[in-house]
C-alpha positions in Angstrom: 0.1 -0.1 0.1 0.9 3.8 -0.9 -0.2 6.5 0.3 0.4 10.0 0.1 -0.8 12.6 2.5 -0.6 16.7 2.1 -1.8 19.7 4.6 -3.7 21.6 2.4 -7.3 23.1 2.0 -8.8 19.2 1.5 -11.8 19.0 -1.4 -14.5 20.6 -1.3 -17.3 17.9 -1.8 -19.3 19.2 -4.3 -16.3 19.1 -6.7 -14.9 15.2 -5.0 -17.6 13.3 -7.7 -15.0 15.2 -10.9 -11.4 14.5 -9.5 -10.7 11.5 -11.6 -11.5 13.5 -14.7 -9.2 13.9 -17.4 -8.4 17.4 -18.0 -10.1 18.6 -14.4 -8.3 21.7 -12.7 -9.6 24.2 -9.7 -6.8 26.0 -11.4 -6.1 28.9 -13.9 -6.3 26.9 -17.3 -2.6 26.9 -19.1 -1.3 25.9 -15.2 -1.4 21.9 -15.2 -3.2 19.3 -17.6 -5.1 18.6 -15.2 -4.1 14.3 -16.2 -2.2 13.5 -13.1 -5.4 12.3 -11.1 -6.8 10.5 -13.5 -4.2 9.1 -15.1 -3.0 7.7 -11.9 -6.5 6.2 -11.1 -6.3 4.0 -14.1 -3.5 2.5 -14.3 -4.8 1.9 -10.6 -8.1 0.2 -12.5 -6.0 -0.9 -15.5 -4.4 -3.7 -12.5 -7.2 -4.6 -11.1 -6.8 -1.9 -7.7 -8.3 1.7 -7.6 -7.3 4.1 -5.2 -9.6 5.8 -2.2 -9.3 9.3 -1.4 -10.0 10.8 2.1 -10.4 14.3 1.9 -11.7 16.8 4.9 -12.4 20.3 4.2 -9.1 23.2 5.8 -7.6 19.1 6.8 -5.9 18.3 3.3 -6.4 15.1 2.0 -5.1 11.5 1.7 -5.5 9.2 -1.1 -4.6 5.4 -0.9 -3.2 3.7 -3.7 -4.6 -0.5 -3.4 -2.6 -2.6 -5.9 -3.2 -6.2 -5.6 0.0 -8.9 -4.9 
């Protein structure tokens, strides 16, 4: 199991369902491509795994990537 946790603002629940969509970004256009979370999530699923984000607004977000042994 591998996880990454930040100490940012967390992900608002109103956009949580969109975070794995390709090209979805919350920053001004042209600053990023919006492929990181989508690519990681798709790769985990392709290997029969998954990703489980846990977020608390104002406290941060943790992404747990699960892959079968």
